[in-house]
C-alpha positions as CSV (number, residue, x, y, z in Angstrom):
1,X,3.0,41.3,-10.0
2,X,5.3,42.0,-7.0
3,X,6.3,45.4,-5.9
4,X,9.5,46.8,-4.3
5,X,9.9,45.9,-0.7
6,X,7.9,48.1,1.6
7,X,10.4,50.1,3.8
8,X,7.8,50.1,6.6
9,X,7.7,46.4,6.5
10,X,11.5,46.1,6.9
11,X,11.4,48.6,9.8
12,X,8.7,46.5,11.6
13,X,10.7,43.3,11.1
14,X,13.8,45.0,12.5
15,X,11.9,46.4,15.5
16,X,10.5,42.9,16.2
17,X,14.0,41.5,16.3
18,X,15.4,44.3,18.4
19,X,12.9,43.5,21.2
20,X,13.2,39.7,20.9
21,X,15.0,37.5,23.4
22,X,14.1,34.1,22.1
23,X,13.4,34.2,18.3
24,X,13.3,31.3,16.0
25,X,13.1,30.8,12.2
26,X,10.9,28.0,10.8
27,X,11.6,27.2,7.2
28,X,9.3,25.6,4.7
29,X,8.9,24.3,1.1
30,X,8.5,27.7,-0.5
31,X,12.2,28.3,0.3
32,X,13.0,25.3,-1.9
33,X,10.6,26.4,-4.6
34,X,12.4,29.7,-5.0
35,X,15.9,28.1,-4.5
36,X,16.6,30.2,-1.4
37,X,18.4,27.6,0.7
38,X,21.7,29.4,0.5
39,X,20.1,32.7,1.5
40,X,18.5,31.0,4.6
41,X,21.9,29.7,5.6
42,X,23.3,33.3,5.3
43,X,20.5,34.7,7.4
44,X,21.2,32.0,10.1
45,X,24.9,32.7,10.1
46,X,24.4,36.5,10.2
47,X,21.8,36.6,13.0
48,X,22.8,33.4,14.8
49,X,19.1,32.7,15.4
50,X,18.2,29.0,15.6
51,X,16.5,27.6,12.5
52,X,14.0,24.7,12.6
53,X,12.3,23.3,9.5
54,X,8.9,21.8,9.0
55,X,8.9,18.3,7.7
56,X,7.4,19.9,4.6
57,X,10.5,22.1,4.4
58,X,13.1,19.5,5.3
59,X,16.3,20.4,3.4
60,X,15.2,24.1,3.1
61,X,18.3,24.7,5.1
62,X,21.6,22.7,5.1
63,X,21.2,20.3,8.1
64,X,24.9,20.5,8.8
65,X,24.5,24.3,9.4
66,X,25.5,25.3,13.0
67,X,22.2,27.1,13.5
68,X,20.0,24.2,12.3
69,X,18.3,22.7,15.4
70,X,15.9,20.1,13.9
71,X,12.4,19.4,12.6
72,X,9.5,21.1,14.2
73,X,6.3,19.0,14.3
74,X,4.1,20.6,16.8
75,X,3.3,18.5,19.8
76,X,5.5,15.7,18.5
77,X,8.7,17.7,18.4
78,X,11.6,16.4,20.4
79,X,12.6,18.3,23.5
80,X,14.1,20.8,24.2
81,X,13.3,22.2,20.8
82,X,9.6,21.9,21.3
83,X,9.6,24.0,24.4
84,X,11.9,26.6,22.9
85,X,9.8,27.1,19.7
86,X,6.4,27.0,21.5
87,X,7.7,29.7,23.9
88,X,9.6,31.8,21.4
89,X,8.8,35.5,21.6
90,X,9.3,35.8,17.9
91,X,8.5,33.1,15.3
92,X,9.6,33.9,11.7
93,X,8.0,31.6,9.2
94,X,10.1,31.6,6.0
95,X,8.0,30.1,3.3
96,X,6.6,27.7,5.9
97,X,2.9,26.7,5.8
98,X,1.6,25.4,9.1
99,X,-0.4,22.4,7.6
100,X,-2.0,19.5,9.5
101,X,0.7,16.9,8.8
102,X,3.6,19.4,9.3
103,X,2.3,20.4,12.8
104,X,0.8,17.1,14.0
105,X,-2.8,18.2,13.6
106,X,-2.2,22.0,14.2
107,X,-0.7,21.3,17.6
108,X,1.8,24.1,17.6
109,X,1.6,26.1,20.8
110,X,3.2,29.5,19.8
111,X,0.8,32.4,19.6
112,X,-0.3,34.0,16.4
113,X,0.6,37.3,17.9
114,X,4.3,36.3,17.8
115,X,4.4,35.3,14.1
116,X,6.0,37.1,11.2
117,X,5.0,34.9,8.2
118,X,6.8,35.6,4.9
119,X,5.3,34.0,1.8
120,X,5.4,34.6,-2.0
121,X,2.0,36.2,-2.0
122,X,2.0,38.1,1.2
123,X,3.8,38.9,4.4
124,X,2.0,39.1,7.7
125,X,3.5,40.8,10.8
126,X,1.6,40.1,13.9
127,X,-1.6,39.9,12.0
128,X,-1.1,42.8,9.7
129,X,-0.8,41.9,6.0
130,X,1.7,43.4,3.6
131,X,0.8,42.0,0.1
132,X,2.8,42.0,-3.1
133,X,6.3,42.3,-1.8
134,X,8.9,40.4,-3.8
135,X,9.4,37.2,-1.9
136,X,13.0,36.5,-3.0
137,X,14.1,40.1,-2.4
138,X,12.5,40.2,1.1
139,X,14.1,36.9,2.2
140,X,17.5,38.2,0.9
141,X,16.9,41.5,2.8
142,X,16.8,39.5,6.1
143,X,20.6,39.0,5.7
144,X,21.0,42.6,6.8
145,X,18.9,42.4,10.0
146,X,20.8,43.8,12.9
147,X,20.7,41.0,15.5
148,X,23.0,38.5,17.1
149,X,22.3,35.9,19.8
150,X,23.8,32.8,21.4
151,X,22.3,29.5,20.2
152,X,22.5,26.7,22.7
153,X,23.9,23.4,21.2
154,X,21.5,21.7,23.5
155,X,18.6,22.7,21.2
156,X,19.7,20.4,18.5
157,X,17.4,17.4,18.2
158,X,19.0,15.6,15.2
159,X,21.3,13.0,16.7
160,X,24.5,12.2,14.9
161,X,24.3,9.2,12.5
162,X,25.3,6.0,14.1
163,X,27.0,3.0,12.5
164,X,24.5,0.4,11.4
165,X,25.5,-3.1,12.4
166,X,23.1,-5.6,10.6
167,X,21.7,-8.7,12.1
168,X,19.8,-11.6,10.7
169,X,16.5,-10.4,12.2
170,X,13.5,-9.3,10.2
171,X,13.5,-5.7,9.1
172,X,11.6,-3.1,11.0
173,X,10.8,0.4,10.1
174,X,13.1,1.8,12.8
175,X,16.1,-0.3,11.7
176,X,15.4,0.3,8.0
177,X,15.7,4.1,8.4
178,X,18.8,3.7,10.5
179,X,20.4,1.7,7.7
180,X,19.3,4.2,5.1
181,X,20.7,7.2,7.0
182,X,24.2,5.7,7.1
183,X,24.1,5.4,3.3
184,X,23.3,9.1,2.6
185,X,25.8,11.0,0.5
186,X,26.4,14.7,0.0
187,X,24.1,16.1,-2.8
188,X,21.7,13.2,-2.7
189,X,18.1,13.9,-3.8
190,X,15.7,12.0,-1.6
191,X,12.1,11.4,-2.8
192,X,9.8,10.1,0.0
193,X,6.2,9.0,-0.6
194,X,3.4,10.4,1.7
195,X,3.2,7.4,4.0
196,X,5.6,5.4,6.1
197,X,8.4,6.7,3.9
198,X,7.9,10.4,4.5
199,X,7.4,10.0,8.2
200,X,10.5,7.6,8.4
201,X,12.7,10.1,6.6
202,X,11.6,13.2,8.6
203,X,14.0,12.7,11.5
204,X,17.0,11.3,9.7
205,X,20.1,13.4,9.5
206,X,20.8,14.8,6.0
207,X,24.3,15.5,4.7
208,X,25.3,18.8,3.1
209,X,23.4,19.8,0.0
210,X,20.9,17.0,0.2
211,X,17.4,17.7,-1.0
212,X,14.0,16.2,-0.1
213,X,11.0,15.9,-2.4
214,X,7.7,14.9,-0.9
215,X,3.9,15.7,-0.9
216,X,2.7,16.2,2.7
217,X,0.8,19.4,1.7
218,X,-1.9,17.7,-0.3
219,X,-1.0,14.1,0.7
220,X,-1.2,13.0,-3.0
221,X,-0.3,9.3,-2.9
222,X,1.5,8.1,-6.0
223,X,3.0,11.5,-6.6
224,X,6.6,10.6,-5.8
225,X,7.2,7.9,-8.5
226,X,6.8,10.3,-11.4
227,X,8.3,13.1,-9.4
228,X,11.5,11.2,-8.8
229,X,11.8,10.4,-12.5
230,X,11.2,14.0,-13.5
231,X,13.8,15.2,-11.0
232,X,16.3,12.6,-12.3
233,X,15.7,13.6,-15.9
234,X,16.4,17.2,-14.9
235,X,19.5,16.4,-12.9
236,X,21.0,13.1,-14.2
237,X,24.3,13.7,-12.4
238,X,22.6,13.7,-9.0
239,X,22.0,10.4,-7.2
240,X,18.3,9.9,-6.5
241,X,16.8,7.6,-3.9
242,X,13.0,7.0,-4.0
243,X,11.1,5.5,-1.1
244,X,7.6,4.5,-1.9
245,X,5.0,2.1,-0.4
246,X,3.3,-0.7,-2.3
247,X,-0.1,1.0,-2.2
248,X,1.2,4.3,-3.6
249,X,3.3,2.5,-6.2
250,X,0.2,0.8,-7.7
251,X,-1.2,4.2,-8.7
252,X,1.6,5.3,-10.9
253,X,3.7,2.2,-11.7
254,X,3.4,2.7,-15.4
255,X,6.1,5.4,-15.2
256,X,8.6,2.6,-14.7
257,X,8.5,1.9,-18.4
258,X,9.5,5.5,-19.1
259,X,12.3,5.3,-16.5
260,X,13.8,2.3,-18.2
261,X,13.4,3.7,-21.6
262,X,15.2,6.9,-20.6
263,X,18.0,4.9,-19.0
264,X,17.5,6.5,-15.6
265,X,19.5,5.1,-12.6
266,X,17.7,5.9,-9.3
267,X,17.7,3.7,-6.3
268,X,14.0,2.7,-5.8
269,X,13.0,1.2,-2.5
270,X,9.5,-0.4,-2.7
271,X,8.2,-0.7,0.9
272,X,6.1,-3.9,0.7
273,X,3.9,-3.8,3.9
274,X,0.7,-5.1,2.3
275,X,-1.4,-2.0,1.9
276,X,-1.9,1.5,3.2
277,X,-0.1,1.4,6.5
278,X,-0.4,5.2,7.0
279,X,-4.2,4.9,6.7
280,X,-4.3,1.9,9.0
281,X,-2.7,4.1,11.7
282,X,-5.4,6.7,11.3
283,X,-8.6,4.8,10.4
284,X,-8.0,1.4,12.0
285,X,-5.7,-1.5,11.2
286,X,-8.3,-3.8,9.8
287,X,-10.4,-1.7,7.5
288,X,-10.8,-3.4,4.2
289,X,-10.3,-0.3,2.1
290,X,-6.6,-0.2,3.2
291,X,-5.9,-3.6,1.6
292,X,-4.5,-3.8,-1.9
293,X,-4.0,-6.5,-4.6
294,X,-0.9,-8.7,-4.1
295,X,1.8,-8.1,-6.7
296,X,5.1,-9.7,-7.3
297,X,7.1,-6.4,-7.0
298,X,10.5,-7.9,-7.8
299,X,9.2,-9.0,-11.2
300,X,7.7,-5.6,-12.2
301,X,10.8,-4.2,-13.9
302,X,10.7,-7.2,-16.4
303,X,7.0,-6.4,-17.2
304,X,7.9,-2.8,-18.1
305,X,10.9,-3.6,-20.3
306,X,13.6,-4.3,-17.7
307,X,16.6,-6.5,-18.7
308,X,19.9,-7.4,-17.0
309,X,21.4,-4.5,-18.9
310,X,19.2,-1.7,-17.5
311,X,17.9,-2.8,-14.1
312,X,19.0,-4.8,-11.0
313,X,16.4,-6.2,-8.7
314,X,16.5,-7.3,-5.0
315,X,14.1,-8.5,-2.4
316,X,15.1,-8.1,1.2
317,X,13.4,-9.2,4.4
318,X,16.3,-9.0,7.0
319,X,18.8,-6.4,8.1
320,X,21.6,-8.4,6.6
321,X,19.9,-8.8,3.2
322,X,19.3,-5.0,3.2
323,X,22.9,-4.2,4.1
324,X,24.2,-6.4,1.4
325,X,21.8,-5.0,-1.2
326,X,22.8,-1.4,-0.3
327,X,26.5,-2.2,-0.9
328,X,25.8,-3.8,-4.2
329,X,23.2,-1.2,-5.4
330,X,25.4,1.8,-4.6
331,X,28.3,0.3,-6.5
332,X,26.2,-0.3,-9.6
333,X,25.7,3.2,-11.0
334,X,24.9,2.3,-14.6
335,X,21.5,0.6,-14.0
336,X,18.3,1.4,-12.2
337,X,18.3,-0.3,-8.8
338,X,14.9,-1.8,-7.7
339,X,14.9,-3.0,-4.1
340,X,11.7,-4.6,-2.7
341,X,11.7,-4.2,1.1
342,X,9.3,-6.5,3.0
343,X,8.0,-5.3,6.4
344,X,5.1,-6.1,8.6
345,X,1.9,-4.2,7.8
346,X,1.4,-3.2,11.4
347,X,4.9,-1.7,11.7
348,X,5.3,2.1,11.2
349,X,7.7,4.9,12.1
350,X,7.1,6.1,15.6
351,X,6.3,9.6,14.3
352,X,3.6,8.2,12.1
353,X,2.1,6.1,15.0
354,X,2.0,9.2,17.2
355,X,0.5,11.4,14.5
356,X,-2.0,8.7,13.6
357,X,-3.3,8.7,17.2
358,X,-3.7,12.5,17.0
359,X,-5.5,12.4,13.7
360,X,-7.7,9.4,14.7
361,X,-8.8,11.4,17.8
362,X,-9.5,14.5,15.8
363,X,-11.6,12.4,13.3
364,X,-13.9,11.3,16.1
365,X,-14.9,14.9,16.9
């Protein structure tokens, strides 16, 4: 059971801000769990302190907010955001857990002595714990912090969305995510599987009120297929886009029958790259345990009760085919859209390739 906010705690937080020259907020998934995204936006507007998000907390602040400066991923963070965060004299973690995948193998460089970590169970100020404070009330109390600063626009690491001009070349991970980003809409719910999909979506630019659902905390592959369906059931009016790899899909594919029976209408992108590409990047490209059975993914909806009345299927291999499928799928709002996307098994988002090298090196020690 939580207690009223400790006045001493608020005083310590205010004192920390009063002496800070280069503070930064880092937001995480606990903000989303408690539906505090709007509160974070108010804190950012009030203090004008730059706000970065962990990949695990992507969409915990509106990415169109003037104070949002990008995704912090430890050593793999884009400059100049990386240098600013790593050298900040005050780091306020708002519901942000510094996990291995979120920090590229715990590669953050800011000192623990600079951290104020605010979580549902406890708050830590420079190493001193203050347990049992009401998380929601404490985060809301930060809107009264007496602090203002100038945030440099140069800190922003999320480039503006560029127009996608399709060619007849085979699809690559890089070009796929460029195409997807241009098709985002305000209020979209994005569900990205823990694999190439999550790493591909991390550095895309979200529109206002978009939300991300993923599982980089435990890395539970197969989680996102039922998660997307549950979210769609709870919010039928919201457009849902699910991105899931072929390996993960094979763990929870049976939920497709339920989705069709419930007449759900998400856009489902099945990344067919012949196995566990994320594991190939970490444990070696040719290990047999990363291979999976070959399925005819475009035919799966029929197996699980799909008909022309409740599902539309596509199989794309080129940029042009993808662009055409996106136009058709987005216009068809009465049926589930099932899009098989074929890509090379050795291709992966650059963030995943770099993180794979870090994890592979750590695994050898």
